Steps between C-alpha positions, in 0.01 A plus 500: 500500500329764286264583783791561735655730239176691460465543876860617536451741212186638665685544830785685329255727314315569824824599671609711205173690490397543860816475709711747304313791658657405834854520367542869574835616625480598863677795655558338838790676674822319584457340845876508564521871549306768312159449652487830693347791311482839675494333839219257412548128455377382162328161504458289189147486361308177547313300240535488127591812306223635279632610164177641371509290186176374351502137386145489366609560139770232523253256655244572225759437228605176672138383516446579132816311405390208718159492329666506157733216600215288635296556184796396280544193718133401464498565125817293458354204690178509295693518175721207607196293606317562172798393286565180697 
């Protein structure tokens, strides 16, 4: 059960770090009526909006925290094995 929790936690962290850049608010015009601008029909843009945010720093911090957590986990298991 712990492994499932770790995997779910990793998936949530992955979504929080990498997918949040795609959550930009779009300025797609209202299709019900205001899509004519100066005689030209405005079409919604395709694809995912690029927000220009850089996730490299967040990813680096997440990797460092993951490495610290794994090292604490390994140290805790060794300490528990030596006392038993």
